[in-house]
N, C-alpha and C positions, 0 to 999 in steps of 0.2 A: 316429917320426918327429920333428920338432921343435917346443919348446915352444911357440914362436910362429909360429902358422901363420894366413895371410892377415893379416897386421899388419906394419908398418914403423914402428920405433921410431926417434925423432930424425932426422928429415929437415931440409933447409935451410929448408923452409916453415914447418916447426913443429918447431923444435928440443927443444921440452918435451912434444912429443906424440906419442900411438902412432896411427898413421894404418892406417884398415879398407882391405886391399886386396883384400878378396873381391868375386867376381862377383854376388852376389845380396844383396840386402837382408836382414839376420838382426838378431835380438835378442840382446841381451847382458847378463849380470850384470856389473857392475865393482863391484869391493870394495877400497877402501883402508884401511891402517892405517900410521900414522907414530907415530915415537916423536920427540919436538922440544921445543925450550923458546926461550925468549925473552929476549934482554937487559934488557928493562924488569920493573919490577916488578908482580907480579899483572896482567898483559896480557890482553886478552881478544882471541884469535885465532880464526880461520875456515878450517876445511878445505873444500873443494868438488870436484865433480867435473863439467867442462864438456865438452861436446859443441860442436864446431867454435867454440869460444870463448866459449860461453854457459854459463855455470854453471847446472846444474839445481837450481832453490832446496829441492827436496826431499833434495838430499844436502850443504847446508850444516850444519855442523857446528860449535859454537862451545866453546871451552875456554880456560879459565883458565890461562895459562901462568906462573910462577914465574921467578925471576931464573936467569941460567945459573950461579950460583954452589951450584944446589942441584941437583935431578935433572931428567930431561926426563920429560914426561908422555906418554901414548898416546892417540891418538884415532881412531877409526875411522868410516867413512862407506859407503855404497854406494847403489847406485843399478841400474835400468834404464833402456837405449839400446837403439833401434833403429838401426843403421848400415847406410848405404850406401857403394858403392865410394866412397873418397876422404873418408869423414867421420874427424874424429879425436877422440881423447879426450884430455885434459889434467887434472892435479892442480892446484887451486891453493891456496895457503896465503896468508893475509893477516893483519897486525894490525890490529885495528879500533880501536884506542885510540892509537898512534903510527904515525908514516910513518918515524920516526927510529929504533926500536928493532927489531933485525934478528932475524929467525927463523931458528933452525937448526934443520934436520933431520937426525935423526943415522941412521934408517933409515924406509925408506918400502917397503911390500909393497904390489903392485897386481897383483891377481887379474880378468883378463876370462876369462868362460866364456860359452859359447853356450848358449843356453836353446832 
């Protein structure tokens, strides 16, 4: 069967989200791993997972990123989420130090597994 079952990726309403289309409420483990870097030197950046636009506090992971002349860093986070029909999951990345220094994500791995 398909790898993505009961989920829709990137809809018009949630272009960066993964929407649950299942008929019944279920619990899922969501795991995210990114390889990323930032334009600024020694920037504190944050990775998190959100349900319906609200980042779950326990999934926030801070990482000090070097400038893009060096090499990307890896950061991982995970969380448990109960999803009902039309709930959606999003991955958030932000620079806590500067609004002007761009974050570049080279690779992202998102795993959603039903528990």
